[in-house]
N, C-alpha and C positions, 0 to 999 in steps of 0.2 A: 657312702663311701666320698661322695661328694656333698659337703655339708649344704650347699647353700642351695642345690638338684634337689636333694633329701627333702629337707623343709619346707620346698616350695609345693614339690608332690603332694606331701602328707598335709598340707594347710589345703590342698585343693582338690583334694580324692573325697568322695562322696560314694556311698553305695549303689544308688540310680545309675550315676556314671559308668561302675563297674559293670554291673548287671547290662548295659546297654553293651558294653566293649564286647563281654563274653557271646551275647547275643551275636553280635554283628563277627565275631571271629569263627564260633559255628558256623555261620551264612559263608565266609569266604573260606572255609574248610570244606561246606558242603555237608558235613555230617556233625554229630554230639560228639565234644572232645569227651573222654572217659577219666583224663586223669587233671588233680587241681591244678586250674590255673592262678598265681600268685596274683595280688593285687596291685604289684607294683613291680617295676624293672630294675636291674642293678646299675646302680650309676657309678661308672667306674676310672678313679685318675688313671690317665693317660701312661702313666710309667707302669701300672697294675698291668695296665693288658699289653703292654708292651714285652713287659717281663714273663707273662704267661705266654706271650707267641713264639718269643724267642726261646724260650724253654722248650714248649712245647717241639718245635723243630729240633732243637738241638737232643732233646731224649730219643726222637724218631730215628735221627741220623744214626745215633748209638748202635739203635736196634735191628741197624740193617751192616753193621760191620762184619766180616767174614766169621771173625771168632765167635761174635754173639749168634749167627745165624746157626754156627756148628752146634753151640751148645745148647739152642734150641729145639735140634733135632729131636730131642727125647718130650718136648712137650707135646708133638702129633702122635693121634691114634693113630695106629698102622690099620685100621680097618674101616678109619674115615681120612684120610689122608688124600687129599684130593690132586689128582696128578694137574698138571700144568699151571707148576703157580711161577709167576712173573717174577721180576728181581727184585722189585720193592713193593710193600703193600699200596693198594688203591686210595684206603680211609684210615686215618688213624685219628683216633677222640683220645684227649689229655685232658682229664679234670684234675681242679687245683682247690684247695680249702684256701678260704679266705684269714689269715690270722695277725696277729699283730707280732711283729719284729720287737727286740727291746728296746729300741728308740720310738716306736707308738708307728711306725709306717706301717701299712698294709703288706706283709708278706703272703704271696701265695706258697703252697706246700701241694706237690702231686699227692693225688689220694689215688690214682688208677691211670693206667694208659692201656688202650683197645684197639688192635687192629683190625677195626670194623667201623662200618658208617653209621651216623649218628642223622638227626632232624633237621638237615640244612636246610630244605625247602620249606617246611613249617616254619622255623625260625625266621626266614626272612617274611613270609608274610606277616606270623607275629607282630615281629619288630616295625615292620612298615603298618600295620595297622595301627598297634599301639601310640606311636609316634601321631598319626594321625589323629586319632580319637581324644589322646589327651593333652592337643596341642603343644607337644615338645620341641623344643627348639630344632630347626633344620639344621642347625651345625652339629647336633650330636648323630656319631656314628656308629653303627652296629655291624657293618659288616667288616669279618676280619682280613685283617691283610690291608688294610688301606685301599682298598679294592672297590672301584665302583659297582653301580648294579650290573652292568654291561659285563666290564671284567667278571665279575660273579658267576654269570649264566656262561661267560665260555668256559672257565673253568671246570663247573660242572660238566656241561656238555663234553670239553675234553678229557674228562676222568672215565665219565660213566659209558657215551655214545661213541666217545673217541670218532674213527674215519668211517662207520657201516651207517647202513640207511635204519634210519631210528626205529621202521619196521620191524627188522628184524633186532633189535635191544631189546631187552623186558626187565622189569624190575620182578624178580622171585621169592615169594616168601611164602610160608606156610599159612594157610587160612587167611588171607593178607588184609579183608574187610573186616575181622574181626580182632585184630591185634590193637591194642591202643595207641601203635605207633602210624594207622591208616592216615591219620590226615597229612603226615608225610608224603606217604604215599600218592595222596589226591595230587599236591603239592606238585609232586616229580614228576607225575603223566601232565599236568599242566604246562610246565616250566620247559619239562625235555621234548614232552607228546611219543612217550612208552608207554607201553602196553604193563600192567600191572599181573601177573599168574600165579595162580596158585601153584608150589610144587609138583603137587598132586596130579596136576592137570597136564604137566606136559609129557609131551608125545615121544619116546623116542626111535629113529629109523637108524637101523646098521651104528654109525659112529655119531648120526647127528640128532641135536635135540629139537623139537619145534613145539609149536603152540596154534590152538586156534583163534581166529580173530574173530571179531564180532559177528563176520558174516560164513562163519564155520569152517575158514580156509584154513589150511595146514599152511604154518608160516615157520621157514628154516629160523631159528633162533643162533644168531652169529655171536654175541655177548649179551652176559646175565650178570645185572646189576644185584649182588647177592644179599638179600635181608637176612635169610633162612640160618639160625644158628644152629650148625648140625650136630652138634653133640645134646642140642635138646630134643632134635627129631627123634634121633636114636634112644632118648632115656624114653620116648613118650611113643615109640613103636610107631612112629608114623612111618606108612608106607609110600615108597616114591619110583618112578620110574624107570630109577637107572640106578646105579652103583654108584656110590662116592670116588671111589679109588682105579674106576676104569677108565681108558685114555676116549674122551669124546673132542671131537671136532668143533671146539667153542672156548672163548675166551673168558674168563673174568673180571669185571668190575668189583673189585672187593673179596680177591680168592680166599675159600675156606679155610685155608691153611693159616694165615693171618691172624686171625682171630686166637689161635692157640697160639702162633710163635712172641705175639707183642698182648701181652695181657698181665694179670696178677704174676705170672712166670717172671719177666720182666725184672720185676722190681730188685731183687738183691743184685742182677746186673749195672744198675744204675747207681753212679757215685753222682751226685751232684750235691750242694747247698740248698735244694730246695726239693729234697727227696728224703723223704725220712728211712731209716735203716730197716732193711728186712731180711730174712734167714730163712731157708726151706728148715721146715719143723723135722724132717728126719736128720739134719747134717747139726742140728745142735745135740751137743752134750748135757749139757744142764741151762736152767731155763732161768731168769732172771727173777730177783727176789720181787720187784714191783711190778709183778702181772698186771697190775691194773693201767698201768702208762703203756700196756700195748692192745692189738687186735689179731686175733685169728682170724685167717681168712681161708677158704677153701680156693684153690689154685682158677678153678674153672666151674665158677658160677655166674648166673647174672644177675642184674638188679639186688645185687647186696644177699643173695639166699646164702643162708651158712653163714656168715660173719657174725664174729662175738665179741664185743669191745670189752676190754678186761676180762681175758679170761681167767680160768682157776686154773691150778694144777692139777683137778677132777677132771675140768673139761680136757684138757689137754691127753689125760690120762684114756680117757674117754676114748679117745684115736687108736685102733691097733696098729700095733708098729709098722705092719706092712703098707698101711693108707697116708703113712705122715710124708711121704713123698708129694702127697698131694695137697700139703697146707702151707703157709706161712705164718710167722709171727713176725709183725710190724709194730714199731716204734708209732704208739697214739700220736695224733694230731690234735692238737688245742684249736678248734673251730674258734675265732671268734663271733660276737654277735656285734659284725660289722653296720649292719644294716639297721637305722633307728626306725621302727614303727610305733604305730597304735598301741601296737601288742606287746610291746618292749623289744630289747634288743635279738636281732633274726640271724643265723647262722647261714651264711653264703658257701655255695659250691660251684665253681665257674668250669664251663667245659669249652676249650678250643679244639674244635673241629678241622683237621687239615687232609687237604686234599692231594694227591700225587700221580698227576696225569704220565702217560707211559714215555712221553718224551722230556720230561722234565728231569731236571737234576737231583731236585730237592723237593721236597712237601711243601705245600702252601698254605696258610692258613685262611680259611674261608668264611666261619661263621661260628656264634658264639651259642652257649646256650649256659640259664643258670636254674639251680634250685637251691631253693632257700628254706631251712625248719627250726625249730626250734626243740626235737627231740635228740636222742642220743642219736639216732642216724637220719640222715638224706630222705629215705623212703618215706612213702606216703603212710605204710601203716605207722611206724612211728611219729607221725605228726597228725593223727585224727581229731578231728573236731578242734583246730585250730583255724583260725585264718593269719591271711598275710606272711602264708608258706605256701609253697609248691614249685610249679616251674615258670620261667620268665625268661627273658632274655635280657644283654645287658646293653648299656648306651657308654659312649664314651667321648672325648671331646677330641677333634679333628687337629 
């Protein structure tokens, strides 16, 4: 996307250097990374980076108006609606597809927005190591929002730890060290000094939650950095030591309700030039003739599960009428092969991660994430056996 940087990176690339980088990355996060890391970062023109960051903040604010919050009440599941919801989401991840505008410039288009944290610590470690290992220019930035590294750490601390004793703040996930996202948990523990705790091992006493530290002592939990996806735990019948909807004396960094409020459910409420149109399936009296130009999406699924690109009328008819309120029909985005690689033009999806500390008036871009692929979707399953695809980071000019 920045031709001179792309040509130079491709020219200098060799498999031995990349293999060495992957080994160093595993060493940096102190574990084997289980998802595919792409051979290249994404070099992003500054105007594209700014467009994505500004749009991400604008959309996030739209989804905090009283009108939208009232409408999004129906997205909450009564049995897993969590008490103590703060005024705004702590984390919002906004994914953009890289497409071409009619004039040939890059035009980002919203793929999805989710009120849930992403891999902020891992992406910092990835970008720092990649810049050093491949001798990229120090003038290339990777922290979003024009922040310095100390400012990044301050934002992370204010959002996750806030004003609490870090010993009483935990990262909570189900079976955390067997998740593909565990390299990020290692990074958060290193950067913030908080413990990573399996949700099944939390101890409840009255209205307080506790965890056992390495010495076996019971430590009260004042604030939870939540990485557990509530409805997935319910679907898998994971037994946890508290009920989601009971009153607990604890704060949330990443309150579970925002995962549902800011999600695919939000799409029909967003009117913006960089947002494809979408409709709730149960509200449609008829369907477009060219369904191959649309995508059928379940409202509440993660990592692209259940998405049908170019659905048929039979696909739609197969959904029982009483379940159609759980689906969207959305205009298909034409990903462009914006990344010139030795394997051919490769598509890119760029995430802007927003954090919103309790005391701040608006969310702030903090970090990016990139996925590249040449299959119908960006997921690993749709790009098996390919090279120059997978997860990476984005660099942009200062």
